[in-house]
MIDOSE-1310 file (N, C-alpha, C; in nm, 2 decimals, decimal comma, always signed):
residues 148
xxxx	+5,65/-5,04/+16,72/+5,72/-4,93/+16,77/+5,83/-4,89/+16,67; +5,84/-4,76/+16,63/+5,93/-4,72/+16,54/+6,07/-4,71/+16,60; +6,17/-4,69/+16,51/+6,31/-4,69/+16,56/+6,33/-4,57/+16,66; +6,29/-4,45/+16,62/+6,30/-4,34/+16,72/+6,24/-4,36/+16,85
xxxx	+6,12/-4,43/+16,85/+6,05/-4,46/+16,98/+6,13/-4,56/+17,06; +6,19/-4,66/+16,99/+6,27/-4,76/+17,06/+6,39/-4,69/+17,12; +6,45/-4,60/+17,04/+6,57/-4,53/+17,09/+6,54/-4,45/+17,22; +6,42/-4,38/+17,21/+6,38/-4,30/+17,33/+6,35/-4,39/+17,45
xxxx	+6,29/-4,50/+17,42/+6,26/-4,59/+17,53/+6,38/-4,65/+17,59; +6,48/-4,68/+17,51/+6,61/-4,73/+17,56/+6,68/-4,63/+17,64; +6,68/-4,50/+17,59/+6,75/-4,39/+17,66/+6,68/-4,37/+17,80; +6,55/-4,38/+17,80/+6,47/-4,36/+17,92/+6,51/-4,46/+18,02
xxxx	+6,51/-4,59/+17,98/+6,55/-4,70/+18,07/+6,69/-4,68/+18,12; +6,78/-4,64/+18,03/+6,92/-4,62/+18,07/+6,94/-4,51/+18,18; +6,87/-4,40/+18,16/+6,87/-4,30/+18,26/+6,82/-4,34/+18,40; +6,71/-4,41/+18,39/+6,65/-4,47/+18,52/+6,74/-4,57/+18,58
xxxx	+6,81/-4,65/+18,50/+6,91/-4,74/+18,56/+7,03/-4,67/+18,62; +7,07/-4,56/+18,56/+7,18/-4,48/+18,61/+7,15/-4,42/+18,75; +7,02/-4,37/+18,76/+6,98/-4,32/+18,89/+6,98/-4,43/+19,00; +6,93/-4,55/+18,96/+6,93/-4,66/+19,05/+7,07/-4,70/+19,09
xxxx	+7,17/-4,70/+19,00/+7,31/-4,73/+19,03/+7,37/-4,63/+19,12; +7,34/-4,50/+19,10/+7,39/-4,40/+19,18/+7,34/-4,41/+19,32; +7,21/-4,44/+19,34/+7,15/-4,46/+19,47/+7,22/-4,58/+19,54; +7,24/-4,69/+19,47/+7,31/-4,80/+19,53/+7,45/-4,77/+19,57
xxxx	+7,52/-4,70/+19,49/+7,66/-4,66/+19,52/+7,66/-4,57/+19,64; +7,57/-4,48/+19,65/+7,56/-4,38/+19,76/+7,53/-4,46/+19,89; +7,44/-4,55/+19,88/+7,41/-4,63/+20,00/+7,53/-4,70/+20,06; +7,60/-4,76/+19,97/+7,73/-4,83/+20,01/+7,83/-4,74/+20,07
xxxx	+7,85/-4,63/+20,00/+7,95/-4,53/+20,05/+7,90/-4,47/+20,18; +7,77/-4,45/+20,20/+7,72/-4,39/+20,33/+7,74/-4,49/+20,44; +7,72/-4,62/+20,41/+7,75/-4,72/+20,52/+7,90/-4,72/+20,55; +7,99/-4,71/+20,45/+8,13/-4,71/+20,47/+8,17/-4,59/+20,55
xxxx	+8,12/-4,47/+20,52/+8,16/-4,35/+20,59/+8,11/-4,36/+20,73; +7,99/-4,41/+20,75/+7,94/-4,43/+20,89/+8,02/-4,52/+20,97; +8,06/-4,63/+20,91/+8,15/-4,73/+20,98/+8,29/-4,66/+21,01; +8,34/-4,59/+20,92/+8,47/-4,52/+20,94/+8,46/-4,42/+21,05
xxxx	+8,35/-4,34/+21,05/+8,33/-4,25/+21,16/+8,32/-4,32/+21,30; +8,24/-4,42/+21,30/+8,22/-4,50/+21,43/+8,35/-4,56/+21,47; +8,43/-4,62/+21,38/+8,55/-4,69/+21,41/+8,66/-4,59/+21,46; +8,66/-4,47/+21,39/+8,76/-4,37/+21,43/+8,73/-4,32/+21,57
xxxx	+8,60/-4,29/+21,60/+8,56/-4,24/+21,73/+8,60/-4,35/+21,84; +8,57/-4,47/+21,81/+8,60/-4,58/+21,91/+8,74/-4,59/+21,94; +8,83/-4,58/+21,84/+8,97/-4,59/+21,86/+9,03/-4,46/+21,92; +8,99/-4,35/+21,87/+9,05/-4,22/+21,90/+9,02/-4,18/+22,05
xxxx	+8,90/-4,22/+22,10/+8,86/-4,17/+22,23/+8,95/-4,23/+22,34; +9,02/-4,34/+22,31/+9,10/-4,41/+22,41/+9,25/-4,38/+22,39; +9,28/-4,30/+22,29/+9,43/-4,28/+22,27/+9,47/-4,14/+22,32; +9,59/-4,13/+22,37/+9,64/-4,00/+22,41/+9,68/-3,92/+22,29
xxxx	+9,60/-3,84/+22,23/+9,63/-3,77/+22,11/+9,71/-3,64/+22,14; +9,81/-3,62/+22,06/+9,88/-3,49/+22,08/+9,81/-3,38/+22,00; +9,85/-3,26/+22,02/+9,77/-3,15/+21,96/+9,77/-3,16/+21,80; +9,88/-3,19/+21,74/+9,88/-3,20/+21,60/+9,78/-3,31/+21,55
xxxx	+9,79/-3,43/+21,61/+9,70/-3,54/+21,58/+9,55/-3,50/+21,60; +9,52/-3,43/+21,70/+9,39/-3,38/+21,73/+9,33/-3,29/+21,62; +9,42/-3,20/+21,58/+9,37/-3,10/+21,48/+9,35/-3,17/+21,34; +9,45/-3,25/+21,30/+9,44/-3,32/+21,18/+9,33/-3,42/+21,18
xxxx	+9,32/-3,50/+21,29/+9,21/-3,59/+21,30/+9,07/-3,53/+21,30; +9,06/-3,41/+21,37/+8,94/-3,34/+21,37/+8,90/-3,29/+21,23; +9,00/-3,25/+21,15/+8,97/-3,20/+21,01/+8,92/-3,32/+20,93; +8,99/-3,44/+20,95/+8,95/-3,56/+20,88/+8,80/-3,60/+20,91
xxxx	+8,77/-3,59/+21,04/+8,63/-3,63/+21,08/+8,53/-3,53/+21,02; +8,57/-3,40/+21,02/+8,48/-3,30/+20,97/+8,45/-3,32/+20,82; +8,56/-3,36/+20,74/+8,54/-3,40/+20,60/+8,45/-3,52/+20,58; +8,47/-3,62/+20,67/+8,38/-3,73/+20,66/+8,23/-3,70/+20,69
xxxx	+8,21/-3,61/+20,79/+8,08/-3,57/+20,82/+8,02/-3,49/+20,70; +8,10/-3,41/+20,64/+8,06/-3,34/+20,52/+8,02/-3,44/+20,40; +8,10/-3,54/+20,39/+8,07/-3,64/+20,29/+7,94/-3,71/+20,32; +7,92/-3,74/+20,44/+7,79/-3,80/+20,48/+7,67/-3,71/+20,45
xxxx	+7,69/-3,58/+20,47/+7,59/-3,49/+20,44/+7,56/-3,48/+20,29; +7,66/-3,48/+20,21/+7,65/-3,49/+20,06/+7,58/-3,61/+20,01; +7,61/-3,72/+20,08/+7,55/-3,85/+20,04/+7,40/-3,85/+20,07; +7,37/-3,80/+20,19/+7,23/-3,80/+20,23/+7,15/-3,70/+20,14
xxxx	+7,21/-3,59/+20,10/+7,15/-3,50/+20,00/+7,13/-3,57/+19,87; +7,22/-3,65/+19,83/+7,21/-3,71/+19,70/+7,10/-3,81/+19,69; +7,07/-3,88/+19,80/+6,96/-3,98/+19,80/+6,83/-3,92/+19,85; +6,83/-3,80/+19,89/+6,70/-3,73/+19,93/+6,61/-3,72/+19,81
xxxx	+6,49/-3,77/+19,83/+6,39/-3,77/+19,72/+6,36/-3,63/+19,67; +6,35/-3,60/+19,54/+6,31/-3,48/+19,49/+6,16/-3,49/+19,45; +6,07/-3,46/+19,55/+5,93/-3,47/+19,53/+5,87/-3,35/+19,45; +5,94/-3,25/+19,43/+5,89/-3,13/+19,36/+5,93/-3,14/+19,22
xxxx	+5,99/-3,25/+19,17/+6,04/-3,26/+19,04/+5,93/-3,26/+18,94; +5,96/-3,23/+18,82/+5,86/-3,23/+18,71/+5,87/-3,35/+18,61; +5,93/-3,46/+18,67/+5,95/-3,57/+18,58/+5,92/-3,70/+18,67; +5,88/-3,80/+18,60/+5,85/-3,93/+18,67/+5,73/-3,92/+18,77
xxxx	+5,74/-4,00/+18,87/+5,62/-4,01/+18,96/+5,58/-3,88/+19,03; +5,67/-3,79/+19,06/+5,62/-3,67/+19,12/+5,53/-3,59/+19,03; +5,56/-3,59/+18,90/+5,47/-3,53/+18,81/+5,34/-3,60/+18,79; +5,35/-3,73/+18,78/+5,24/-3,82/+18,76/+5,14/-3,80/+18,87
xxxx	+5,19/-3,78/+18,99/+5,10/-3,77/+19,11/+5,01/-3,65/+19,10; +5,05/-3,55/+19,02/+4,97/-3,43/+19,00/+4,87/-3,43/+18,88; +4,87/-3,54/+18,81/+4,80/-3,55/+18,69/+4,68/-3,65/+18,70; +4,58/-3,64/+18,61/+4,48/-3,74/+18,60/+4,53/-3,85/+18,51
xxxx	+4,45/-3,96/+18,51/+4,49/-4,07/+18,43/+4,51/-4,03/+18,28; +4,42/-3,95/+18,23/+4,42/-3,91/+18,09/+4,54/-3,82/+18,07; +4,57/-3,73/+18,16/+4,69/-3,64/+18,15/+4,82/-3,72/+18,15; +4,82/-3,83/+18,23/+4,94/-3,91/+18,24/+4,97/-3,98/+18,10
xxxx	+4,86/-4,03/+18,04/+4,87/-4,10/+17,91/+4,93/-4,00/+17,81; +4,87/-3,88/+17,81/+4,91/-3,78/+17,71/+5,06/-3,74/+17,74; +5,09/-3,71/+17,86/+5,23/-3,67/+17,90/+5,33/-3,77/+17,87; +5,31/-3,89/+17,91/+5,41/-4,00/+17,89/+5,42/-4,03/+17,74
xxxx	+5,31/-4,04/+17,67/+5,31/-4,08/+17,53/+5,37/-3,97/+17,45; +5,35/-3,84/+17,49/+5,39/-3,73/+17,40/+5,53/-3,67/+17,42; +5,58/-3,68/+17,54/+5,70/-3,61/+17,57/+5,80/-3,69/+17,65; +5,84/-3,81/+17,60/+5,94/-3,89/+17,66/+6,07/-3,83/+17,65
xxxx	+6,10/-3,75/+17,55/+6,23/-3,68/+17,54/+6,25/-3,58/+17,65; +6,15/-3,51/+17,69/+6,16/-3,41/+17,80/+6,18/-3,49/+17,93; +6,12/-3,60/+17,95/+6,14/-3,68/+18,07/+6,28/-3,73/+18,08; +6,33/-3,78/+17,96/+6,47/-3,82/+17,96/+6,57/-3,71/+18,00
xxxx	+6,54/-3,59/+17,94/+6,63/-3,47/+17,98/+6,62/-3,44/+18,12; +6,50/-3,44/+18,18/+6,49/-3,41/+18,32/+6,55/-3,51/+18,41; +6,53/-3,64/+18,38/+6,59/-3,75/+18,46/+6,74/-3,75/+18,44; +6,79/-3,71/+18,33/+6,93/-3,71/+18,31/+6,99/-3,60/+18,39
xxxx	+6,93/-3,48/+18,40/+6,98/-3,38/+18,49/+6,98/-3,42/+18,64; +6,88/-3,50/+18,68/+6,87/-3,55/+18,81/+6,99/-3,65/+18,83; +7,01/-3,74/+18,74/+7,12/-3,83/+18,75/+7,26/-3,76/+18,76; +7,28/-3,66/+18,68/+7,40/-3,58/+18,68/+7,42/-3,52/+18,82
xxxx	+7,32/-3,46/+18,87/+7,32/-3,40/+19,00/+7,36/-3,50/+19,11; +7,30/-3,62/+19,10/+7,33/-3,73/+19,20/+7,48/-3,77/+19,18; +7,52/-3,79/+19,06/+7,66/-3,83/+19,04/+7,76/-3,72/+19,08; +7,72/-3,60/+19,07/+7,81/-3,49/+19,11/+7,82/-3,49/+19,26
xxxx	+7,71/-3,51/+19,33/+7,72/-3,52/+19,48/+7,80/-3,64/+19,52; +7,78/-3,75/+19,45/+7,85/-3,87/+19,49/+8,00/-3,86/+19,47; +8,04/-3,79/+19,36/+8,18/-3,77/+19,33/+8,24/-3,68/+19,43; +8,17/-3,57/+19,47/+8,23/-3,48/+19,58/+8,24/-3,56/+19,71
xxxx	+8,14/-3,64/+19,74/+8,15/-3,72/+19,86/+8,27/-3,81/+19,86; +8,29/-3,88/+19,75/+8,41/-3,97/+19,74/+8,54/-3,89/+19,76; +8,55/-3,77/+19,70/+8,67/-3,69/+19,72/+8,68/-3,65/+19,87; +8,58/-3,61/+19,93/+8,58/-3,57/+20,07/+8,62/-3,70/+20,16
xxxx	+8,57/-3,81/+20,12/+8,60/-3,93/+20,20/+8,75/-3,97/+20,18; +8,80/-3,96/+20,06/+8,94/-3,99/+20,04/+9,03/-3,89/+20,12; +9,00/-3,77/+20,11/+9,08/-3,66/+20,18/+9,06/-3,68/+20,33; +8,94/-3,70/+20,38/+8,92/-3,73/+20,53/+8,99/-3,85/+20,57
xxxx	+8,99/-3,96/+20,50/+9,06/-4,08/+20,53/+9,21/-4,06/+20,54; +9,26/-3,98/+20,44/+9,41/-3,95/+20,44/+9,44/-3,87/+20,57; +9,36/-3,78/+20,60/+9,39/-3,70/+20,72/+9,38/-3,79/+20,85; +9,29/-3,88/+20,85/+9,29/-3,97/+20,97/+9,41/-4,06/+20,98
xxxx	+9,46/-4,11/+20,86/+9,58/-4,18/+20,86/+9,70/-4,10/+20,91; +9,70/-3,98/+20,86/+9,81/-3,88/+20,91/+9,80/-3,86/+21,06; +9,68/-3,85/+21,11/+9,66/-3,83/+21,26/+9,71/-3,95/+21,33; +9,68/-4,07/+21,28/+9,73/-4,19/+21,34/+9,88/-4,20/+21,34
xxxx	+9,94/-4,16/+21,23/+10,09/-4,16/+21,22/+10,15/-4,06/+21,32; +10,08/-3,94/+21,33/+10,13/-3,84/+21,43/+10,12/-3,89/+21,57; +10,01/-3,96/+21,60/+9,99/-4,02/+21,73/+10,10/-4,13/+21,76; +10,12/-4,21/+21,67/+10,21/-4,32/+21,69/+10,36/-4,27/+21,69
xxxx	+10,38/-4,17/+21,61/+10,52/-4,11/+21,61/+10,55/-4,02/+21,72; +10,44/-3,97/+21,79/+10,46/-3,89/+21,91/+10,50/-3,75/+21,87; +10,47/-3,70/+21,75/+10,50/-3,56/+21,71/+10,42/-3,47/+21,79; +10,48/-3,36/+21,83/+10,42/-3,26/+21,91/+10,35/-3,15/+21,84
């Protein structure tokens, strides 16, 4: 295998590993957001919330639900993609050999775009989770402080 072929193979493996890491991070964050939503609901339903805490807490919950939606979208399979196994499923064995052997750079580019889209969704979900969590903390403080 020549040096350029080794470099392409290494880049391809790196992009596939990034996609796997993104999916793992997304799964962990989705579990965290789900636990945060469940815990908040469990605690808040038994508290006498004042109007300010209700509004702030509702906004925090809405942001967490939005984050969960982004996370689910991030891990949703793209079966119409033109790279990797969705493409291979449409080809014959001979076409797969030709496609994989001849255009690894195009596959790297396509998978890289997929990885960037996944990381973008993950990043936005983290931002929403942080903001939603901060609003929930503020709602708890408003409830404990008795602000009207």
